[in-house]
C-alpha positions, -999 to +999 in steps of 0.1 A: -652-491+205-621-509+216-640-541+212-651-528+176-616-522+167-601-555+176-628-570+158-622-552+127-583-561+130-591-596+137-610-600+106-584-582+084-560-605+096-582-636+087-584-619+052-546-622+048-536-586+056-502-582+075-499-560+108-477-539+086-499-529+058-527-521+086-504-499+102-493-483+070-529-478+063-534-460+097-501-442+091-511-428+058-546-420+068-531-399+096-512-382+069-540-375+048-558-360+076-534-332+080-530-332+043-535-294+032-552-303+000-587-294+011-612-314-008-589-340-021-587-363+009-609-391-004-593-389-039-560-391-024-569-420-001-583-441-031-555-437-051-529-447-025-550-475-013-552-488-050-514-478-058-501-497-029-529-522-023-535-509+015-572-514+036-592-480+020-620-482+045-592-481+077-574-453+060-609-433+053-620-442+085-588-433+106-585-401+084-622-392+093-617-394+127-588-373+131-602-346+107-639-338+105-660-313+109-655-306+145-617-307+144-614-291+112-602-259+124-577-273+152-562-295+126-557-269+098-545-243+125-519-267+139-506-273+103-506-236+098-487-229+128-462-255+125-456-241+088-456-205+102-428-214+130-407-233+100-409-202+074-406-176+099-373-192+114-363-196+079-372-161+063-385-141+091-415-118+088-412-117+049-429-146+044-463-133+030-440-115+003-439-150-014-478-157-017-487-166-052-507-132-063-542-148-062-539-152-023-540-114-020-581-118-026-586-146-004-565-124+026-587-096+016-618-119+017-605-137+048-601-102+068-633-086+057-653-117+064-640-137+092-617-109+106-584-130+100-550-115+097-530-126+065-524-159+059-494-175+040-501-198+015-467-214+019-470-220+057-502-237+052-490-263+023-457-266+039-468-270+076-497-296+069-474-320+048-445-317+076-470-320+104-491-350+086-457-368+081-445-365+118-477-377+129-476-403+105-442-415+117-455-415+153-486-433+146-471-465+122-450-478+153-479-475+180-506-488+155-481-521+143-474-528+181-513-526+187-521-547+157-499-576+167-511-576+204-545-578+189-534-608+165-514-625+195-546-621+216-563-640+189-536-663+183-534-649+147-504-648+127-494-614+117-469-618+088 
């Protein structure tokens, strides 16, 4: 796996992509993986890759490594927990009062089908975005450092 990643980075750098651009692609892939916009991840990646001229495949692969059918529940649960903590600190236990009216039918379905308690729409939205942004901020410098090290291994410029 490590050799494949090194080869991919090597080939990307040979094509003229910069270490900064590759690190940005990885960071945005991490953000999108935690994004609460379920079902929109690939469209988001396409738009961001096109708009900012970033490596779409790198973003797609990295976001799918983080958020896939096996990790979906822990990823969204972590985002929800983050949003729940932030909103509980701000609003106390009244955060469910701020749910949109259509969220009531979803909460009834979740309760009857899965036995899950009340879910806050805003905790889900806020938490996924904030957690995704925090993880992207952590991924960027680490990814850039790793890409630069790989480039030095192959004696490539990282412009």
